[in-house]
N, C-alpha and C positions, 0 to 999 in steps of 0.2 A: 141244765146245768149241773154239772155232775159235782161230787162231794166234795172234791180239791176245788172247783172252781170258784164252787162257795164259803170257803173259807180260807182259802191262800193269802186274804188280805188282812186277816184279823189281829189285831193285837197280841202281843204274848199272855194277857191275863185274858185271854178270854172274854173280853167285857162286849162284843160283838156277838157274840153265839147267838144262833135261833134257836131256841128247843121243842119248837114247833114240831110236828111228824106233818110227812108229805101226805100229800091228799093221794087215794086212790085213783086210778087213772078211771075215766069215765065209762068207756066201752069194757063190757063185760059178757063172755061167753057162758052159755048156760049150761051148766054141766051135766052130761049125762045122771043114770043115780046106777046104773049098774056097769059093773066093772069086774075084766078077769085081768090074772097079773098079766102085765104088759100084751094083754091081747092084741092091742094097737097104739102104737105110736102116736097116731094124731088125737087118738081121744085122749089119751094122757097128755101129751102136750097140752090142750084145749083145757082140758080138767085144772090142769096144775097153775094154767095163767087166770084162769075163771077166780079161783081162789087165793090168786097174788092179789087180786083185785078186790075180794074184802076183807072186813075187820072181824069176821065170824072166827073161833077157834078151829085151827085144823087138825084133820085125823092123821095124826101122823102114822099110825100102821098101815089106813090104807092106800095114800101118798109113799109108802115104800114099796109097798107089794106092787104097786102101779108102777113105780121107775125101776126096783129092783129084783122081783116078781118074789120077796119075802121082804120080810120086815128085815131090820139091822142085827135087831136082837137074837132073831131067828140063825139069820146067816151065821153070827159070830157065836152061838151054840154049837148049832151045826160043826163050823169051821174046829172047834175047839175038840170035839166027839172025836173029827177024824183026824186031827193033828197029837192026840192024845194028852190033852186037858191045855191048860194055860203054864202050867211048870214048862211044858215042854216050846210054846212061843218064846218063854222069856230066856229060856238060854240056846234059841236061833235068835235073839237080837241080846246081849251082853250090854251091861252098860248102860240102856234104855228103858224105859218104861211103854211095851205097847199097848198099856192097858189091857181091862178086861170087858168088853162090851156086852157082858147077858145083863143088865139092866139097863133101862131106858135111859137114866137118868146121865150116864155116860156121853150118851150121842148129842149134838146138836136139833132139838127140836124144830119142826119146818115154823112153827109159829115165830121160833128167835130167827131162823134165814130168812122167815120174810121180812122182818121188822127191818133187818139188815140192810139187804138189797134196796128197801124203799129207804132208806136212810141213805144210804150212798149214791141211788141214781146212777147205774152206772153206763157210761156211752159204750160205742166201738173203739174207742181208741185206748181204752181201759185194760189192763189185767189184772185178774185177781188170782191170789193164791191163796189157797186153804193149808194150811204146814201141819200136815198130823190129819189129813184128807178123809181117814175111815173108810166108808165105804160109799162117801161121797155125794152125802146130802148136800152139801152146802153148793161143792161146786156144780153137780146135776140140777140143781136146783136154778140157780143163778144162770145156769147155760139156759135154763129153758125161758127163762123170766125177763131175761138182758142179752142184750145185742154185744159183750165185752168177753173176749178170752177168760175163759174159766180154767183155772189148773188145779191140780191137786197135787199134793206131795204126799206118800205114807210109804210104810217100811215092810209093813205085812202083805206077803206077795197075797195072798186068798180074799183081801179085801181088793185088793187095786184090781184081780180080775173081775170080780161081780161089777165094781163100780164101770170098768172097760166095756164089760156085756153090754151093760146099761144104755151106754153113753150110745156104743155101735145100733146098739136097737131103737133107740130116741134120737137116730141120724144126728148126733149135736158135733158140728163140725166147728162149735167156739168150745169147745171139752178137751181136754187130754191130763193125763194121771200118769204122775211118773212115779215108779218104784224103785225106793232106796231110803239111805240115809238122808234126811234132808242138812248134816252138815256135810255133805259128798255129791248134792244135790246146787244144780243151777238155778236158781230164779231170781237172777240180778235184772229178768226184761218185766219182772212186774211194777206195780205200783198201787197197789192194796192188797193188804196181807189180812186174812184173819187166822186166829188159835185158839185155843180151847183147851190151855194147860195140856197140852200134848204132849211133852217132854220131860224128862229130868233134869236135877238144875244145871247140871254142867250141859248140857244138850243147849238146854236155855241160854246159857252164857255166850255159845258159838253160834246159834243163831240172831242174839241179839248183836252181837260183832258184824253179821253180815249183813243185817237189815240196816245198821249205821252206817257201813260200808256201801251198801247201796244208793241212801239218801243221799250220801256225799258226792258220790259220784253222780247224781243227777242234778246234784245242784249247780256240779263246777262246769257240766254240759249245758246249764240253764233250762232245766226240767222242772218239772212241779215235784213238791216234797210228795213221800210217801205218804198213805196213810194205811194205820195196824189199827183193827176194830178185833176185840178182847172179848171175852167170856171167859172172866176170871183174869183181872187185868191189871192186880195189884204189882205186878213186876215192872210194868212198863211206868209206871207214875213215879216213879224214882229213877228215868232214864234222864238226863240233864239235855240229850238230844232231842226229845221229845216233846211236844206241850198237849196235854190233855184237853181235848176238845168240846165231849160232852158226853154225857151217859145218857141211856137209855133204861127201862124197866121192862121187862114182859111175862108175860104170864103163860102158860100153858098148861094142857094135862098129860098127866105121866099114867102113864095102864101098870096097874098094880095087882099081884094075885088078891089084895083086899079090896079091890077097885079103883077105879082111877079117882084121881085125887089132882089138885091144883096146885103147879109150882109156881115160882120164879127165879127170874137171874137180873141181873143188872148187865148190858154189855157197855163196853168202853171206848170210845174213838179217840184216836191220837193222830197227831200229825207232827212231822220230821221238822225241824225249825233251822236256822241256817247257824253257820258255824260259828260267823263272827258275835252270832244273837247267845249261844251258850257260855260265853266265860264267864265264872263265877257263879250261872246259876245251877240250882237244885230243884229236882222238879222231886215234890213231896204228895201225899193222897191229899184231895180236897177236902 
């Protein structure tokens, strides 16, 4: 049962929300102990799928290197060095915030991605979008571990190039990356959307309007509501066309020059509500 099916009949106050975590799948593939960066796509797929079925801390640097050939942080540092620094990237994309991903905390760790994907239980008829997908961590991971169509939208060309190289190397036919301004990109075929505070305030307003239009259009033709998953979810709690379904807390290890340390975040899950149920309704933080 998908996340949408699981929660579609709940009352708007969320009184029937089940906050229990999904159990890991019973079958697990024993991972090999030695990996070379992208040396074998099948070994990478087996390892990531095995890690998906465990509850142990995930080695983000190792998985990044297996999937991308390098860590996202190293890829970002290399990109900035080649392009003349973050200022050059900012000038390339005026009016928005491409972020500077030279610190691991900027990206979505695989522990967080695993938790999200397990909660959603994506089916082959779901279409997941990561809006502001960076080097494609969420999209590639979901593409490896679920049958859903997984798509990313990212404006920085170099990030998209590396994500596409990984998608090709891994043979993921259910994965696609779109390069460009999110406000000029069509993502109306999606039903599940992930964001991690990737936009300027102005762009966020435009994205919210697009998501609301998608939800309304789906309702008019009898389709399921859309689901929005967000790390940094405050902006969604104030939308009267969304309801907060649940939140989960996830801990993960961050590599730092002074040594690894434990960090954590809260992931919010939201769904669109029928238009006739929005009248006079205010969404406020729980």
